[in-house]
C-alpha positions, 0 to 999 in steps of 0.5 A: 458583718456581711451583707448590706448592713455591714457595707453601710457600716464600713461606708460610715467609718470610711466617711467619718475618717474623711470628715476627720481628715478634712477637719484635721487639715483645717485645724492644722492650717488655723483656718475654718471652713463651711459645712458646704465647703467641707461637702465639695471637697469631699464630693470627689471621694464618691463616699457621700451621696449629699451634703446631709451625710456630710452633716450626719458625719460631722455631728458623729465626730462632734459626739465622739469628741464630746464623749471622749472629752466629757464636754460639748463639742460643737461643729465650730470647735472643729473649725466647721461653721454652717452658713447659708448657700452663697454666703462668702467670707473674707476680703471682698473688693469691688471692681467697677469699670475704669475705677480703682479697686475699692475694698468693702469693709 
């Protein structure tokens, strides 16, 4: 295809492969990431104009996997979790002035 529509299709394909690459790396490492984290990782590629496009491509990948496997594939199965802005996961330690570090449970 040529023209703007062909360029958009090629861009979406490149975005999809970028998402697959990010998801693959996360799954191989045995970890998970938030959708926002994936956006920030891929932001530097210049392929995405915003987090909404990342979400759209994640859903495209889920749909493709679901179609191929014949079973639902939620984003969590790809190691991608949706979380509100500013949320944190993992071990958190509170460090007060002059006190020893206190792990928060």
